[in-house]
N, C-alpha and C positions, 0 to 999 in steps of 0.2 A: 504494500500500500504506500502510495506517495501522497503527502499532504497537498502537493501541487495539483493533484487530480481532483481535489474535493471542493474547488472553488464554487462551482454552480450548486452543488449539493448544500453547502453551508449557507449560501445566500438565500436559497429557497427555505432552508430550515428555519432561519431566524425570521423570515418574512411570514411564514405560515404557522409556526408553532407558538401558541399563545403563552406557553410556559415561561418564556423569557421575560415577558412583561408582567405576567401575573405572579410568578413565583421567584424566578432567578434574580431579577433586578431588585425586588423588594428585600430579598435576603441579603444581597450585597449591600444595599443602602443601610440595612439594619446593623451590619457588622462593620461597615467601612468608616462612616463619619468623616468623609473627605473634607479637608480644610482648604479654604480659599488661599491661594498663593503658594501652596505646597506642591512639590513635584512628586508624582507617583508613576511607577513603572507598571504597565499592563503586560503581564506575562502571557503570551499567546493572544495577542490583541485582535486577531481576525481582521474584519473589515472596519473595526473602530467603534463598535457600539458602546463599550464600556468607556473608551477614551472620550467619546462625546458626552457621556454622563458626567465624567470627572470635570471636563471643561465647563459644562453647564453649572457646576458647583463652584466655579472660580479657581479650580486647581489647574496645575500644569501637567498634562499627561505625556508620557513617553511610551511608545509601543515597541514590541518585538514580536515577530512572527516568522515562521519558516515559509509561509506561502507568499510568493512574490506578488500575485495579483491582489490578495487581500491586504497585504501590507501597503501596497500602492493606494488602495482605497482609503485606508486608515490615515494616510499621511496628511489628509486635509484637517485632521484633528490635533496633530502634534508631530514632533520628531519621531521617526520610525527607524528601527534597525531590522534588517532581514537576517535572521539567524535561527539556529536550532537550539531549543532548550534542552538541558538546563544551563548551557554555556552563556554566561553574561560577561565574558572577557572584554567586551567593547566598552564597559562602564568602569569608572574609577571607584575605589573604595569610598564608603561614606558619602556618596554623592546624591542620595535621594532621601526623601522624607517617608517613603513607603512604597509598597507594591501591592498589586491585586492579581489574583489568579482565578479565573472563572471558567469552570468546566474544562480544565486543561491538565491538572496534576495527575488525573487518572490515565492520561495518555503518555506520561513521562515514566520511563522504567526506573530511573535513578532519582526517586523523589527526594531522598536525603540530600543529594547534591543541589537540588533546586532550593531547598530550605537554606543550605549553606551559602549558595551564591547570592540569594536574596539578602541574607544577613551580612554578607560582605559589602554590598553596594548601598544598603540602607543605613542611615545614621542611627546612632544609639538613641533609643526612645521612639524610633519610627515604628510603623505598623505594617503588618502583612494581613490582607483580607483574602479569604479563600472561599469559593463555592465549588462543591464537587458532588459527584454522584456518591451517595452514601455507601460505605463498605458493606453494609447489610445487603445492598442491591447488586454489587459488582462481583461477589464471590462466585467463582466457577461452579456451575451446577445449581445456583440459586434460582428459584422460580416459584410462582404461586401454585398452591394446591387447593382445588375446589372439592368440596364434599357434597353429597346428595342433598343435605339440608341447606345448601347455599352458603355455608360457612366457608370463608376464604382465609387460608393461612399462608405464611411464607416459609418455604424451605430454605434454610441458610446455606446449603451447599457446603463447599470446602472453605468455610469462613476463616479458619485459623491457619490456612496455608496460603502463602503468596502464590499468585498465579495470574493468568490472563485469559480473557475471553474476547471473541470477535463479534462485533455488531455490524449489521448492514448500514451502509451510508451511500444511498443511491446504488450505483453499480460497483462500488468499492466496499471494503470492510475496514473498520477502525478497531484498533487494539485498545482494550480497557485493562489496565494493570490493577490488580486487586491487592490491597494490603489492609490489615485490620485497623480499627480505630486507634488501638494502642500503638501500633506501628507509626501511624501518622503523627500522633501527639508526641511520642518519644523522639521521633526524627526531628521534629521542630524544636523540641527542648534541647537536644544535643547541639543544634546549630545556634542556640542562644535565644530562641523565641519563647516568650512567656504567654501562655494562653489567657486571654481576657474574656472572651465570649464565644459560646458555641450554641448554635440553634439547629434543629432538625426539622425537616418538612416531610409530610406524607406524599404519596403519589397523587398527582393532580388530574390525571386523565380519566380514570375510571372510578366511579363511585364505590364499587365493591372493593377497591384497593385503597380506600381513603385512610385506612389505619396502617398501611405498610410504608416503612421508611423509604424515602426516595432521594432526598438531597440533604446536604450538610453544609453549614457555613460557619466559619471561624474567624476570629480576629486575634492576632498575636501582637505583642509588643516586644521590640528588641531590647534585651537587657543591657545595661551599661557594661 
């Protein structure tokens, strides 16, 4: 799979899926608290949706994305670097006030390095806001189980094992890397991030899955 082949799929996805406006953006706003005049890095900025939100709040967004066409579109909202995460070698140490990562970290195999690189480029006391697919959802083999009485439960699959699963994205497939909640929180702590807020959201598409965890959002603060 090449991210360069997913341009049209992604543009259609954000244009047609109401979850981005109804769930994802409110979760990010809840944990982000972007400050006017501050500079934030959007990790995996895509076409610039989150960058535009940051700019509207008076912040100065910088984006990085591996997809050339999406990065080109995002450039209207702020400076853009074309590159593959988790590498942030194009940025100086302690040069940013914070970073955001929306529905991206699950596609990064070395998530620990992403936390470490974000800690390197963000100033002490800065923030990292993350929205991701919930680990309860991404475990290989996880799926809903329906019973004859219409009760719906969620099978956790191989939750405690690191692994990956493939999901369809138009004519392509996207890799989702699974790690537990504990793995995420510990990896952030090792990099120097202190967890300040964590919220979870249920599935938004189907009423019978309203009690099943779907998304996770966190805010960390970089320790001195």
